[in-house]
N, C-alpha and C positions, 0 to 999 in steps of 0.2 A: 504494500500500500504506500502510495506517495505521501511524504510528509511535507508540510509547509512550515517554514521557519521565517519569521519576520525579525529583522535586526532593527531595533528602535533607537534612532539617534546616531546614525553614522555607520559606515561600512566596516566590516572585519578586515583584518589582514588577509591577503590572498590565500595563505595556507589554511586559515580557518574556514573560509568560504568553500575552498576546494574539498575539504573533508565532508562538509554537509552535502555538497552537490554530488560527490562520488558515492555517497550513501543513498542517493536517489531523492534528496530533498529539493523542493522548490524554494529558493531563497530570495527574499525581497528585503531591501535595505531602504530606510527612510533617511532624510537629511537630519543633521544634528539639531537638538533643541526644538523639537516639535512639542506642541502643547497638548493638553488632555483631550480636547475635542478632536484634534487631528489623529491622535492615537486611537480613539474610539472608531472613527471612520475607517482607519486602516484595518483595525481588527474585524470590523463588519465586512469589509470588502474581501480580505484575504483569508479570513477564518483560520488562523495559524494553529498548528499543533503545539508550537513552542515559540517563545520570543527570547531574544537576547537583548538585554537592556544596556545601552551605552549612555547617551547624553539626552536627557529630557528636561523640559522646563518645569514639569509637574510630577509629583510622586505617582507612580503606577498604582492605581487603586482598584477596588472591586468592580467598578463600572467598566473600566477598560478590560479587566481580566475576563469578564463575562460577555463582552460585546460580540465576540466571534462565535461563542458557543462550543468551541472545540479545544480550548487551551488546556494542555496537560503538563507543561513545564515552563518555568521562567528561569533563565540563566542570566546572572549578572556578569557583564564583561568587566571583571575586576573583583574587588573584595568588599567595597562599601555598599551595603544594601539599603542605605537610608532613603534612596529614591524608589524603593519598592515597599508596598505595604505587606510585609511578610506575614503578619497576623491574619490579614484578610485572605491572603493566598492560602494559608494553612486551613482557614475555615472553609475555603472552597475546595480543599483537597489537592491543591496545586503546589508541588515542591518548588523551592527556590534554591538554586545552586549558585556558587561563587567560585572564583579561581584562586583559592587560597594558596599563597606562596608564589604566585606566578610573576608578580612584578615588584616584590618587596625589596629586592636588592637595588633596583633602579630608583625606587623612592628614597632609600637610605642614601644612595649616592647623591641624589638631588638635594637632599637636606644638607649633606656635607658641603656640596657646592655653594649653596646659599650661605652657609656659615662662613666658609672661606672667603667668599666674595665680600661679605659685609665686614668681617673682622679685619680683613686685609685692605679695606677701603677701596676696592677695585672700581665700583661704579663711579665714585667721586673722581678718582684719578683718571679714568677713561674720559669723563666729561671735560676735565681740565685740559688735558692734552689736545683734545679735539677743538677746544676753544683757543689753542695757541699758547696755553699757560704751562710752562715747564718749571715747576717750583716744588722742590723736595720739602720745603718747610710746611707745605700744606698736606703732607702725607700723615694720616692718622692711623695707619695700620698697626696691629698688635700681633704678638705670637699666640698661636693656639696652644702650644705646649704649656701645661700648668693651668690652663683655664678650666673652670668647672662647668661641665655640661650636664644639665638636668633634663631627663627624658620623661615625658608624660605619656605613658603607654609603653609596655615592654613586651610586645609580641615580636613577630619575625622582623619587622622593620626596625623597631627600636633596638633589638639585639644586634642586627647587622650594623647599624650606625654606631652602637657602642664599641664594637670590634674595631671599626675604622678610626673612631676617635681615640680609643686606647692606644692604637698603633702610633698615633701622632704625639701622644704624651699628655692627652687631656685626662682629667679626673672625671669619671662618669658615675652618676647616680640616677636612679629611676624610681618613679612612682607608678605602681600598677597594682591595685588591690586584687586583681584577678590572676596575676601571674604566679606560677608556683615558685617556691624558693629555689628550686633546682635551676631555674632559668638564669639566675644572677651570677653564680660562680664567685670567684675571688676578686674579679676585676671591676665589678659594678656594685656600688653600694645600694642596698634596698632602702628607700625612703618611704616610711609608712604614713607620712603626713605631707599633703600637697603644699600647704603653706610653707613648710620648712624647705622643701625643694625649691620653691619659687624664690624664697628669700636668700638662699645660699648659692644659687647658680649664676654664673656669668652669661650663660647662654641657655635658654629654655627651648626645647624642640618638642613639638606635639606629634604624637603617633597613636592616638586613641581613636576608636570609632565614634561616630556621631550617634548618640542615644539620648533619651530624655534626661539621663543623669549627666551627660557631658555637654549638653546644650549650654552655651555661655559659661563653660567651666572656668575659662580664663576671663574673669569679669573685672570690673573696675577695682574691686577690693584686691583680687589676686594680682593684678598688674601693679597695684600700689605697693605690694609686698616685694616686688622684684628690685634688684639692686639698681642704684643709679648707674646709667650707662650700660645696662644689660641689653642683650639681643633676644628677640622672640622669632622663632622659626615655625611656620605652620605648613606642613605637607600633608595634613590630615584633612579635616573638613572646616570650611570657613565658619560655620555656625558654632564651632567649639569656642570661638573667641568673640567677646563683645567688641565689635569693630569700633563703635563710638569711643569706648574707653581706650582702645589701642591708639586711635587717631589722636586723642587728647594727650596721651603719654608721649607720643612721637613728636607732636607739635611743640610740647613744652620741654622737650629734651630730656625727659626722665628716662626714656629708653633711647639707646644709641641708634637702634635700627630694627627693622623687621624684614624677614624674608618670607614671602607669602606665595604659595602655589594654589591656594584656594580662598574663596570668598563666600560670604553669606548668601549673596545673590550672584549667580553666574550666567552669562558673563557680567561683570560689574559695569555700572554706568561710567561713562567717560568722566563724569563729574565726581566720582568717588574720590575723596581726599587721599586715600591710600595710593592712588595712581599719580597724585600730584606731588607728594612729599619727596624730598631729596634723600631722605634716610630710609626709604623702602626699596626693596628689590623684589619685583613681582614677575610671576610666570603664570600662564593660563591653564592651570590644573593639568600639567603635563609630566609631573614627576614619575608617574607610573607608565608612561606611554612612549618610552624610547622605542626605536625600531625593533630592538631585540625583545623588549617586554611586550610590545603590542602583538608581535608574532606569537609569543608564548601564551598570552592571555586569550587571543583569538582561537588558537588551537584548543586550549583547555575548555573554553566556553562551548565550542562546537562539540568537543568530546562529551562534555556533560549533557548536552542536549541529546546527542545520539544514544548515549547510555540510558538516559531516562526514557526516551521514546521507544527504545527497543526492549524495555522491560527490565533493564539491568539495575543494579544497586550501586548508588554512589556512596563513597566513603563519608562518614558523618562530618569530617572536617570540611567537606565541600558543600555542606547543606546549611543554609541560613535558618535561624530559629527566632 
């Protein structure tokens, strides 16, 4: 029986699409950032057996899930399922899969790149020299060796970044109430209190999922606890940070800078102050979509779909709850 798979919010890497087509699936891809009504119309038109969720403007909810009448599986192209109503899917008997571990190393590398660029003052120096200014007295770079890196979230990505930072000579601690003690080892200090981690870190890097508990986890009070001149890095989800509080801290110079790969609203408006400040370094939610990671994520999401539609069993670590 032919299967229909709709990719919501952008195309897969060719390797992932080929897997689906070679298995006899009819594959339809939509443009990125389509809204709820567009999703409903697509579901009614194509009546997919499975969807792969990439980039949407609205959370995929029960109305969209039921619009086609045939949906049996939802696959997230990545690991963050905050754009899918997982509870609604479960109530409808539709499993939701994710590509756990597929792009974590790329995200960790991206976080390190943001850290290095900001601490080494690279954006500022690049702008000066392009303006014809060759002035070493304006260089504000610092060494990473000996700096205290605080990680909020210590899953695969946090652990990968901790290894990279440790190799440079940074002192690393992490806050994650859900991580087992065995994840920390001897090189990473376990911090059981978020306030203490924020207060003691020179650089805070966020690697937690977006949940009701982590919405605005880094709020005005938390930012106020951070060291004068500290840096904040966010390669997690924009909603984890209170953006208004972050903007105020950056404008007032209480924080030295912020490296942001995600925003509360994506894409952010051109008038968002975070895009105007000279002490921010921003990227368009691409930490996990290097060419290598995109290929891996696409293959894994396609494999999850085929396994589910063929009646196979997915490992629990690939299933959202």
